[in-house]
C-alpha positions in Angstrom: -0.1 1.1 -27.5 -0.7 4.9 -27.2 2.3 7.1 -27.1 3.2 8.2 -23.6 3.6 11.9 -22.8 7.2 12.7 -21.9 8.0 13.3 -18.3 11.4 14.9 -18.8 13.7 16.1 -21.5 17.1 14.5 -21.2 18.8 17.8 -20.3 16.1 18.7 -17.8 16.7 15.4 -16.0 20.5 15.8 -16.2 20.2 19.4 -14.8 18.0 18.3 -11.9 20.5 15.7 -10.9 23.8 17.5 -11.7 24.6 14.7 -14.1 27.1 14.5 -16.9 25.8 13.3 -20.3 27.8 10.5 -21.8 27.2 8.6 -25.1 25.2 9.1 -28.2 22.3 11.1 -26.6 20.5 13.5 -28.9 17.9 15.9 -27.5 14.9 15.6 -29.7 11.1 15.3 -28.8 11.2 11.6 -29.7 14.3 11.2 -27.5 12.6 12.6 -24.4 12.1 10.5 -21.4 8.7 8.9 -21.1 9.1 7.2 -17.7 11.4 6.3 -14.8 12.4 2.7 -14.1 14.6 0.9 -11.6 13.6 -2.6 -12.8 14.4 -4.0 -16.3 11.5 -6.5 -15.9 8.9 -3.7 -16.1 10.9 -1.1 -18.1 9.2 0.3 -21.2 10.9 1.8 -24.2 11.7 5.4 -23.6 12.2 5.0 -19.8 15.3 6.3 -18.0 16.8 3.4 -16.1 18.3 4.2 -12.7 20.9 1.7 -11.7 20.2 1.6 -8.0 22.3 -0.6 -5.7 20.1 -2.4 -3.2 20.6 -5.0 -0.5 20.3 -7.9 -2.9 21.2 -6.5 -6.3 23.2 -3.9 -8.1 21.4 -2.1 -10.9 24.6 -1.5 -12.8 24.6 -5.1 -13.8 21.4 -4.6 -15.7 22.4 -1.6 -17.8 22.9 -3.6 -20.9 19.6 -5.3 -20.5 17.9 -1.9 -20.0 19.3 -0.5 -23.2 18.4 -3.6 -25.1 14.8 -3.2 -23.9 14.7 0.3 -25.3 15.7 2.5 -22.3 16.3 6.1 -23.4 19.3 6.2 -21.2 20.7 4.8 -17.9 21.7 6.8 -14.8 24.8 5.2 -13.4 27.5 6.1 -10.9 30.6 7.9 -12.3 32.8 5.4 -10.5 31.2 2.6 -12.7 31.6 4.3 -16.0 34.5 2.1 -17.3 32.4 -1.1 -16.7 29.5 0.1 -18.8 28.8 -1.1 -22.4 30.7 0.7 -25.1 28.7 3.6 -26.5 26.0 3.3 -23.9 23.6 6.3 -23.4 24.3 7.4 -19.9 23.9 10.1 -17.3 26.8 10.0 -14.8 26.1 10.9 -11.2 28.0 10.6 -7.9 25.3 8.4 -6.3 22.3 6.9 -8.2 19.9 6.9 -5.2 20.7 10.5 -4.4 20.2 11.4 -8.0 16.8 9.8 -8.0 16.0 11.9 -4.8 17.1 15.0 -6.6 14.9 14.2 -9.6 12.0 13.6 -7.3 12.5 17.0 -5.5 12.8 18.8 -8.9 9.6 17.1 -10.1 7.7 18.2 -6.9 9.1 21.7 -7.3 7.7 22.2 -10.8 4.3 20.6 -10.0 1.1 22.6 -9.6 -0.7 19.6 -8.3 -2.5 19.4 -4.9 -0.4 16.8 -3.0 -1.7 14.3 -0.4 0.5 12.0 1.7 -0.9 8.9 3.4 0.7 7.0 6.2 -0.5 4.9 9.2 0.0 1.6 10.9 -2.6 -0.2 8.8 -4.5 0.5 5.5 -2.0 2.8 3.8 -2.0 1.3 0.4 -5.7 0.7 0.1 -6.4 4.2 1.3 -3.9 5.6 -1.2 -5.6 3.6 -4.0 -9.0 4.8 -2.9 -7.9 8.4 -2.8 -6.3 8.2 -6.2 -9.6 6.8 -7.6 -11.6 9.5 -5.9 -9.4 12.3 -7.1 -9.2 10.9 -10.6 -12.9 11.5 -11.0 -12.2 15.3 -10.7 -8.9 15.7 -12.6 -5.6 14.0 -13.8 -4.2 12.2 -10.8 -0.8 10.6 -10.2 -0.3 8.1 -7.3 2.6 6.0 -6.2 2.5 2.5 -7.5 2.0 -0.6 -5.4 3.5 0.0 -1.9 6.3 2.3 -3.1 6.6 4.1 0.3 10.2 3.8 1.4 13.5 5.6 0.8 13.6 4.6 -2.9 9.9 4.2 -3.6 8.9 7.8 -2.6 11.5 9.6 -4.8 10.8 7.2 -7.7 7.1 8.0 -7.4 7.8 11.8 -7.3 10.1 11.6 -10.3 7.2 10.0 -12.2 4.8 12.9 -11.3 3.6 14.3 -14.7 3.5 18.1 -15.2 -0.2 17.8 -16.1 -1.3 16.2 -12.8 -3.9 18.1 -10.9 -3.5 15.8 -7.9 -0.7 13.7 -6.5 -1.1 10.9 -3.9 1.9 9.4 -2.1 2.2 6.7 0.5 4.8 7.0 3.2 6.0 4.0 5.2 8.4 3.4 8.1 9.5 0.7 10.5 12.0 2.8 12.5 11.9 6.2 14.0 13.1 9.0 11.8 12.2 7.4 8.4 9.2 9.5 7.6 10.9 12.9 8.1 13.1 12.8 5.0 10.3 11.3 2.9 7.7 14.0 3.8 10.4 16.6 3.2 10.6 15.5 -0.4 6.8 15.1 -0.9 5.8 18.4 0.8 2.1 17.5 0.9 -0.7 20.0 1.2 -2.8 17.4 3.1 -1.6 14.5 5.3 -3.6 11.5 6.3 -2.8 9.1 9.2 -5.1 6.1 8.9 -4.6 4.7 12.4 -2.0 3.9 15.1 -1.5 0.2 16.1 1.3 -2.0 17.5 2.9 -2.6 14.1 6.7 -2.9 14.0 6.5 -2.7 17.8 9.8 -4.6 18.0 11.5 -1.4 16.9 9.8 0.9 19.3 9.5 1.1 23.1 5.7 1.7 23.0 2.7 2.3 20.8 3.0 6.0 21.7 6.4 6.0 20.2 4.9 4.6 17.0 2.4 7.5 17.0 5.4 9.9 17.4 7.1 8.4 14.4 3.9 8.7 12.3 3.6 12.3 13.5 6.9 13.1 11.7 4.4 13.6 8.8 3.5 17.0 10.2 7.1 18.3 9.7 6.6 18.4 5.9 3.1 19.7 5.6 3.0 22.8 3.4 2.1 26.1 5.1 -1.6 26.4 5.4 -2.0 22.7 4.9 -4.3 20.2 6.8 -4.1 16.8 8.4 -6.8 14.1 8.6 -6.6 11.9 11.7 -8.5 8.8 13.0 -10.9 10.3 15.6 -11.8 6.8 16.9 -8.2 5.8 17.6 -6.9 6.2 21.2 -3.9 8.3 19.9 -6.0 10.9 18.2 -5.4 13.6 20.9 -1.7 12.8 20.9 -1.5 13.2 17.2 -3.7 16.3 17.1 -1.5 18.0 19.8 1.6 17.2 17.7 0.0 18.6 14.6 -0.8 21.9 16.5 2.7 22.0 17.8 3.9 21.8 14.2 1.8 24.8 13.3 -1.0 23.0 11.5 -4.3 24.7 12.1 -6.7 22.5 10.1 -7.1 19.1 11.8 -10.0 16.9 10.6 -11.0 13.9 12.6 -12.7 11.0 10.8 -14.7 8.1 12.3 -17.8 7.4 14.3 -17.0 9.6 17.4 -19.3 12.6 17.9 -16.4 15.0 17.5 -15.4 13.7 14.0 -15.8 16.3 11.2 -15.8 13.4 8.7 -18.3 11.3 10.6 -20.0 8.0 9.7 -23.7 8.2 10.2 -24.8 4.8 9.1 -23.4 1.8 7.3 -24.6 -1.5 5.7 -21.8 -4.1 5.3 -22.2 -6.6 2.5 -20.0 -9.6 1.6 -18.1 -7.8 -1.2 -18.9 -4.1 -0.7 -20.5 -1.6 1.8 -22.8 1.3 1.5 -22.6 4.2 3.9 -24.0 7.7 4.8 -21.6 10.2 6.2 -21.2 13.9 7.1 -18.0 15.1 5.4 -17.2 18.5 6.9 -20.8 19.6 6.9 -21.8 18.0 3.6 -24.0 14.8 3.8 -22.8 12.1 1.4 -24.0 8.6 0.6 -21.6 6.3 -1.1 -20.8 2.7 -1.9 -17.3 1.4 -1.5 -16.3 -1.6 -3.7 -14.5 -3.6 -0.9 -15.9 -5.3 2.1 -15.2 -4.4 5.8 -15.9 -1.7 8.3 -12.2 -0.8 8.3 -12.5 0.1 4.6 -15.5 2.3 5.2 -13.6 4.0 8.0 -10.7 4.9 5.8 -13.1 6.0 3.0 -14.1 8.8 5.4 -10.5 9.9 5.4 -10.4 9.7 1.6 -13.5 11.8 1.2 -12.2 14.4 3.7 -8.9 14.5 1.9 -10.6 14.9 -1.5 -12.7 17.8 -0.1 -9.6 19.5 1.4 -7.8 19.1 -1.9 -10.6 21.0 -3.6 -12.1 18.1 -5.6 -15.8 17.6 -6.3 -17.0 15.6 -3.3 -20.0 14.0 -5.1 -17.7 12.7 -7.9 -15.2 11.4 -5.4 -17.9 9.6 -3.4 -19.3 8.0 -6.6 -15.9 6.8 -7.7 -15.4 4.7 -4.6 -17.8 2.1 -5.9 -15.1 1.0 -8.4 -12.5 0.4 -5.7 -10.9 -3.1 -6.0 -8.3 -4.9 -3.9 -4.6 -4.3 -4.4 -2.6 -7.6 -4.8 -2.5 -9.6 -1.6 -5.1 -7.4 0.1 -8.4 -9.2 -0.5 -8.2 -10.5 -4.1 -10.7 -13.4 -4.5 -10.0 -16.3 -6.7 -12.3 -19.4 -7.3 -10.9 -22.8 -6.7 -12.2 -26.2 -8.1 -11.9 -28.6 -5.1 -13.3 -31.9 -4.3 -17.1 -31.6 -4.1 -17.4 -28.4 -6.1 -16.2 -24.7 -6.3 -14.5 -23.0 -3.4 -13.1 -19.5 -2.9 -9.7 -18.2 -1.7 -9.3 -14.7 -0.3 -5.7 -13.6 -0.6 -4.8 -11.3 2.3 -1.2 -12.5 2.3 0.6 -9.1 1.6 1.3 -8.5 5.3 -0.2 -8.8 8.7 -0.4 -7.3 12.2 -3.0 -7.6 14.9 -5.2 -4.9 13.6 -5.2 -6.1 10.0 -5.7 -9.7 11.1 -8.9 -8.8 13.0 -10.1 -6.8 10.0 -9.6 -9.7 7.6 -11.3 -12.1 10.0 -14.3 -9.7 10.3 -14.6 -9.8 6.5 -14.4 -13.6 6.5 -17.2 -13.6 9.1 -19.7 -12.0 6.6 -18.5 -13.9 3.5 -21.2 -16.4 2.5 -20.4 -20.0 2.0 -22.2 -22.5 -0.3 -23.9 -25.7 0.9 -21.8 -27.5 3.4 -19.0 -25.1 3.0 -17.0 -23.6 5.9 -15.2 -20.4 6.6 -11.5 -21.3 6.9 -8.8 -19.0 8.2 -5.2 -19.8 7.2 -2.9 -17.7 9.3 0.9 -17.2 9.3 3.1 -15.5 11.9 2.8 -11.8 12.4 6.4 -10.6 12.6 8.3 -7.6 14.1 6.2 -7.7 17.3 9.1 -8.2 19.7 8.6 -9.7 23.1 4.8 -9.1 22.8 4.5 -11.4 19.8 3.3 -14.6 21.5 0.6 -12.8 23.5 -0.6 -10.8 20.5 -1.0 -14.0 18.5 -2.9 -15.7 21.4 -5.1 -12.6 21.7 -6.5 -13.3 18.2 -8.5 -16.2 19.5 -11.8 -14.3 19.9 -11.5 -12.8 16.4 -10.7 -16.2 15.0 -14.1 -17.4 16.1 -15.2 -15.9 12.7 -13.8 -19.1 11.2 -15.2 -22.6 11.4 -11.6 -24.0 11.0 -8.3 -22.3 11.6 -5.0 -23.5 10.1 -1.8 -22.0 11.5 1.7 -21.8 10.2 4.8 -20.7 12.2 6.1 -20.8 15.8 4.3 -17.7 16.9 1.0 -18.9 15.5 1.4 -22.0 17.8 0.2 -19.7 20.6 -3.1 -19.0 18.8 -3.5 -22.6 17.8 -3.2 -23.7 21.5 -5.8 -21.0 22.5 -8.4 -22.3 20.0 -11.1 -24.8 21.0 -10.5 -28.3 19.6 -13.5 -27.9 17.3 -11.9 -25.0 15.4 -8.4 -26.5 15.0 -7.7 -27.4 11.4 -3.9 -28.0 11.6 -0.7 -26.4 12.7 2.6 -26.6 10.9 6.0 -25.0 11.4 5.8 -23.1 8.1 3.5 -22.4 5.2 5.0 -25.0 2.9 4.4 -27.7 5.5 0.9 -26.5 6.1 -0.1 -26.6 2.4 -0.7 -30.4 2.0 -2.6 -30.5 5.4 -4.9 -27.6 4.2 -5.4 -29.0 0.6 -6.4 -32.3 2.0 -9.3 -30.8 4.0 -10.8 -28.5 1.5 -14.3 -29.2 0.1 -16.9 -27.6 -2.1 -18.4 -24.4 -0.8 -15.5 -23.5 1.4 -14.2 -19.9 1.7 -10.5 -19.8 2.6 -8.9 -16.6 3.9 -5.1 -16.6 3.9 -3.1 -14.0 5.8 0.4 -13.5 7.4 3.4 -11.3 7.4 5.5 -11.3 4.2 8.2 -13.3 6.0 5.7 -16.1 6.8 5.5 -16.9 3.1 1.7 -17.1 2.9 1.6 -15.6 -0.6 3.3 -18.7 -2.1 0.7 -20.8 -0.3 -2.1 -18.9 -2.0 -0.4 -19.3 -5.4 0.1 -23.0 -4.8 -3.6 -23.4 -3.9 -4.6 -21.7 -7.1 -2.2 -23.9 -9.2 -3.4 -27.1 -7.4 -7.1 -26.3 -7.8 -7.4 -24.3 -10.9 -10.9 -23.0 -11.8 -12.0 -22.1 -15.3 -14.3 -19.3 -14.0 -13.3 -15.7 -13.9 -11.6 -14.5 -10.7 -14.1 -12.9 -8.4 -12.0 -10.0 -7.3 -13.4 -7.5 -4.7 
């Protein structure tokens, strides 16, 4: 394994956090910090381990394991010093999460990278990954891992920002008002992207307009002279654009198919596993292929290309790079199954779900080819955090669900969709994913394409894994 370039010296990190050094720490080039970790399962030798206390675990209980795995040091609360292993290499701080935030702010302050922040009701992570791919074609790019978009994920991602990065891409998430404001204050992006506004986490908001207002908190942290990229096809475009102007942002780029969009889709050809498109990106005509299926992916690719151009990257290189885009875990990963009668395919969309992403996933299923007597099968779990509108929003999926020959539903909310389906499309309904599994498995046959989607709390991810374990295929997974 190649040697990693150090992110911090020990005393730089201690200074950034106002920490006290404790234990046998010697400042040498080899003793510098190569990475930042909050999880001993993924910690690599040379990482600094931050003992964060979360809802379900206390990182202080994993300090010994972190040191055993080769951590350069551990960042712990001063109040916990006496419970730490004897002779442990430590940085002592008043509060570990606040120390991580301080490290993130310090990392951002020293960086010369062009910084882009991505938020929105749907498509944040895939757009962030596409933007990282596009910018990497032009220069060294750092992006937040997975969906690290919350109060600990954002400072962790910032603290990992290398000095050498030319570009940085950060995802910002929220499910309550006021959550984006402190995150964007840390990130201080030059460019902000809002993918779309939809009734996601609507249980926590009085209206969809209130969701738009919460996403518009992004504008409070845009660097002076910065820009924002907004969905011109979304009904809340004008609302967001007005909020951006009120925040003093002069450069507002709309993307989509609307005539007024500066990043405008001119034509598109949708294929089962990819799409090709022609677009006008701020006066420059670009043809590109994106390596994931779906019109919604092409739509967000327009925002990616606009963001890349605003960041000063080579637009042609950015466009070419999108062909290599693949699905993040739980967002369209395709795996072959060996079922009765021949091979089948499962499309894992189980990471999360809301009405907009459900419709997008069903539209992809509609254009996915089946073999022989195979059928398109949708396996849908409850969409959560929709409040009193939940039952109606589930029922309203019935037209989109016509993309499937059979629909299997799990959960009390999905009962509303089940009852709205014609008898010919009903596969089975069960109160939860585990109860649905045997009913689904019994009906599968060769040639089927099975798309599985639901909110994290509906436990559709374990259902996907159970299908793969039950019907293992020797062929290589067909991702993307």
